[in-house]
C-alpha positions in Angstrom: 21.7 34.6 18.2 22.2 31.7 20.6 20.4 28.4 20.0 17.7 27.4 22.4 18.6 24.9 25.0 15.8 22.4 25.5 15.7 18.8 26.3 12.0 17.9 26.1 10.9 14.3 25.6 8.4 14.2 22.7 7.6 10.5 22.7 8.4 7.5 24.8 8.1 3.9 23.8 6.5 2.2 26.8 5.6 -0.9 24.8 9.3 -1.6 24.2 10.0 -1.7 28.0 7.1 -4.2 28.4 8.0 -6.5 25.5 11.8 -6.5 25.6 14.8 -6.6 27.9 16.6 -3.4 26.9 20.4 -2.9 27.0 23.2 -0.8 25.3 21.4 2.5 24.9 22.6 5.0 22.3 21.5 8.4 21.3 21.2 9.1 17.5 20.2 12.1 15.5 17.6 11.7 12.7 17.6 13.2 9.2 14.3 14.9 8.8 12.6 17.4 6.4 11.3 20.8 7.6 7.7 19.7 7.7 8.6 16.6 9.7 10.3 18.5 12.4 7.3 20.9 12.6 5.0 17.9 13.0 7.2 16.4 15.7 7.1 19.6 17.7 3.3 19.3 17.6 3.7 15.7 19.0 2.1 14.2 15.9 4.3 11.0 15.7 4.5 7.4 16.8 7.5 5.1 17.5 5.7 2.1 19.1 5.9 -0.2 16.0 9.3 1.0 14.7 12.6 -0.7 14.6 16.2 0.0 13.5 18.2 -1.8 10.8 21.6 -1.4 9.3 22.1 -1.4 5.5 25.2 -0.5 3.6 27.0 0.8 6.7 24.2 3.2 7.6 21.5 2.9 10.3 17.9 3.4 9.4 14.6 3.6 11.3 11.6 1.9 9.8 7.9 2.3 10.5 8.3 5.5 12.4 5.0 7.4 11.8 5.2 11.2 11.5 1.9 12.7 10.6 1.8 15.1 7.6 2.1 18.8 8.6 -1.2 20.5 8.0 0.3 23.6 6.4 3.0 21.7 4.6 1.0 20.8 1.4 3.5 19.9 -1.4 6.5 19.8 1.0 5.0 16.8 3.0 6.7 13.4 2.5 5.5 9.9 3.0 4.6 9.5 6.7 6.1 6.0 7.1 9.3 6.4 5.1 12.6 5.0 6.4 14.7 7.7 8.0 18.4 7.8 8.3 20.0 7.8 11.8 23.2 9.7 12.5 25.7 7.5 14.4 29.4 7.0 14.3 30.9 4.3 12.2 32.0 2.5 15.4 28.5 2.6 16.9 27.0 1.4 13.6 29.5 -1.5 13.4 28.8 -2.5 17.0 25.0 -2.3 16.4 25.3 -4.4 13.1 27.4 -7.1 14.8 24.9 -7.4 17.7 21.9 -7.6 15.2 23.7 -10.2 13.1 24.6 -12.3 16.1 20.9 -13.2 16.4 18.3 -13.0 19.1 18.4 -9.2 19.3 16.6 -6.4 17.6 17.1 -2.7 18.0 14.1 -0.5 19.0 13.7 3.2 19.7 12.8 4.1 23.3 12.6 7.9 23.4 12.3 10.8 20.9 13.3 14.1 22.3 14.6 17.6 21.3 18.1 18.6 22.2 19.2 22.2 21.3 16.5 22.2 18.6 17.6 19.0 17.0 15.5 15.8 17.1 17.3 12.9 18.8 16.3 9.3 19.2 17.4 7.1 22.1 17.7 3.5 20.8 18.4 0.3 22.6 19.3 -3.3 21.8 16.4 -5.5 22.8 15.9 -9.2 23.5 12.3 -10.4 23.5 10.6 -11.4 26.8 8.7 -14.6 27.2 5.1 -14.5 28.5 6.1 -15.4 32.1 8.6 -12.4 32.0 5.8 -10.1 31.0 3.6 -11.4 33.8 6.5 -10.8 36.3 6.8 -7.2 35.0 3.1 -6.6 35.6 3.3 -8.1 39.1 6.3 -5.9 40.0 4.5 -2.8 38.7 1.3 -3.6 40.7 3.4 -4.2 43.8 5.1 -0.8 43.4 1.7 0.9 42.8 0.3 -0.8 46.0 3.3 0.3 48.1 3.0 3.9 46.8 -0.7 3.9 47.5 -0.1 2.5 51.0 2.5 5.2 51.8 0.1 8.0 50.7 -2.6 6.9 53.3 
């Protein structure tokens, strides 16, 4: 039987776009248990406070909240555990070098399903100053006003 082809976005980290300048986007797979993927399909997760770190040549995501699956009882795991990301050695090395250089962090931007597998889009992020955030709000308001003006 052929595998389903879907590419549905489950979660989006809008907070990351507001708080950081994002660059160098990568797509990574996530190592999950059966009850975690079932919970993800029900949109019972959160990535707004999570971040990615590299330890012993492996990439991990911390503080990603996946709610316990209701029917999972003894198969449920800790909802805030660190989960391993599936990346190439070259991608992990590049990510690690960027993080060690300083001034950068790595944050998840989207969580989606691709052919039944959970994938995570991650990006290198550099923090915005307060005036940059105000500028972002101003641009967003101007776009909204222009779109509203065109509708009339």
